[in-house]
C-alpha positions in Angstrom: -16.1 2.0 -7.4 -12.6 2.9 -6.7 -13.7 5.2 -4.6 -15.8 2.8 -2.4 -13.2 0.4 -2.4 -10.5 2.9 -0.8 -13.2 3.9 1.7 -13.4 0.3 2.9 -9.8 -0.1 3.0 -9.4 3.6 5.0 -13.2 4.3 6.3 -11.9 7.2 8.5 -12.9 8.6 11.7 -13.2 11.4 13.9 -10.7 13.5 13.4 -9.5 11.5 10.3 -10.7 12.1 6.6 -11.8 8.9 5.0 -9.4 7.8 1.7 -12.0 9.4 -0.7 -12.4 12.1 1.4 -8.4 12.9 1.2 -8.5 12.1 -2.6 -7.0 8.6 -2.4 -9.4 7.2 -5.0 -8.0 9.9 -7.9 -4.1 8.9 -6.9 -4.8 5.6 -7.1 -6.8 5.5 -10.1 -3.7 7.3 -12.1 -1.1 5.0 -10.4 -2.7 1.8 -10.8 -5.3 1.6 -13.0 -4.7 4.4 -15.9 -3.1 1.9 -18.1 -5.6 -0.7 -17.6 -8.0 -2.1 -20.0 -12.1 -2.1 -20.0 -11.5 -6.2 -19.6 -9.4 -5.7 -16.9 -11.5 -3.2 -14.8 -14.9 -5.1 -15.8 -12.6 -8.3 -14.2 -12.3 -6.0 -11.1 -15.7 -4.8 -11.0 -16.7 -8.4 -11.4 -14.6 -9.6 -8.7 -15.6 -7.1 -6.1 -19.2 -7.7 -6.7 -19.9 -4.3 -8.1 -22.9 -5.1 -10.3 -24.2 -7.8 -7.8 -24.5 -5.6 -4.8 -21.1 -6.6 -3.3 -19.0 -3.8 -2.7 -21.5 -1.5 -4.3 -24.0 -2.8 -1.2 -25.6 -0.2 1.3 -24.7 -3.0 4.1 -21.3 -2.6 5.5 -21.0 -6.4 6.5 -21.6 -7.2 2.7 -18.8 -4.8 1.7 -16.5 -5.7 3.4 -16.9 -9.8 2.2 -16.1 -8.3 -1.1 -13.5 -6.5 -0.1 -12.2 -9.9 1.9 -13.3 -11.9 -1.3 -11.1 -9.8 -3.6 -8.0 -10.0 -0.8 -8.4 -13.5 -1.3 -8.5 -14.3 -4.8 -5.8 -12.4 -6.1 -3.6 -11.5 -3.0 -1.2 -9.9 -5.0 -3.5 -7.5 -6.8 -5.0 -6.5 -3.5 -1.4 -6.0 -1.9 -0.4 -3.7 -4.8 -4.1 -1.7 -4.4 -3.9 -1.5 -0.6 -0.2 -0.5 -0.6 -1.0 2.4 -3.1 -4.3 3.6 -1.0 -1.9 3.3 2.3 0.9 5.7 1.0 -1.8 7.9 -0.9 -3.5 8.1 2.0 -0.6 9.4 4.2 0.9 12.0 1.9 -2.4 13.8 1.2 -2.2 17.2 2.9 -5.6 16.2 5.0 -3.8 13.3 6.5 -0.8 15.1 7.1 -2.4 17.8 8.9 -4.3 15.6 10.8 -1.6 13.4 12.0 0.3 16.7 13.2 -3.1 17.7 15.3 -1.9 14.7 17.8 1.0 16.3 18.2 3.5 14.3 16.3 6.0 15.8 14.1 5.3 14.9 10.6 6.8 16.2 7.5 5.7 15.3 4.0 9.1 15.7 2.6 11.3 14.9 5.6 14.4 14.3 3.6 14.2 18.2 2.8 14.2 19.7 6.8 15.2 16.6 8.2 13.7 15.4 11.9 15.2 16.6 15.3 17.2 14.1 16.5 19.7 13.8 19.5 23.1 13.3 18.9 24.5 10.0 18.5 25.6 8.6 21.7 28.0 5.6 21.5 27.4 3.9 25.0 23.2 4.9 24.5 23.3 3.7 20.8 25.4 1.0 20.6 23.6 -2.4 19.3 23.1 -4.9 22.5 22.1 -8.0 20.3 25.6 -8.6 19.1 24.3 -10.1 15.8 25.8 -9.1 12.6 29.3 -8.5 11.2 31.3 -6.5 9.1 32.5 -8.1 5.5 35.5 -6.9 3.7 34.7 -5.7 -0.1 37.2 -7.9 -1.7 35.5 -10.9 0.4 32.1 -10.0 -1.1 30.8 -12.9 -3.7 28.0 -12.9 -5.7 25.0 -15.0 -4.6 23.4 -17.8 -6.3 20.3 -17.5 -7.2 19.8 -20.2 -10.2 16.9 -22.1 -8.0 15.2 -18.8 -8.0 13.4 -19.7 -11.3 13.6 -16.3 -12.1 13.9 -16.8 -15.6 10.3 -18.4 -15.8 7.7 -15.9 -16.9 4.5 -15.5 -15.0 1.1 -14.9 -15.9 -1.9 -13.7 -13.0 -5.3 -15.2 -13.2 -6.3 -12.9 -16.4 -3.7 -14.5 -18.2 -1.5 -11.1 -18.2 2.1 -11.1 -17.5 3.5 -10.0 -14.0 
């Protein structure tokens, strides 16, 4: 089911592997679903119409509609899944190689080697929008967040805390 879901989100195309060809379904399963109970997995399967010819359908339009219904039914969970799929996809060696094959420099760990950058030129690189300002440290004050209701416990539609 996870393999089918990631392939609907990133189906791949010429020169680009699908998400499952890149192994994203395994990465997403470890990162998101490893701690899920059978009840939660079954609820996700029901949401995707897995047993009812939704995401498991041979018809592409039906699969797309199933994923769209999932997105509409639980936007927060869909966003978590979509983000995990996207991040996992672009960190796989197959996709990194596909990016490099387009002529773009891409490093899985740019913090180790960095990217070539032109030296800072004050005249060229000075922001022209004239927005923002500097606030001295001694003038920094806490922001009142009491109106944000952060102490309230929130639950998803399965009754689980978020």
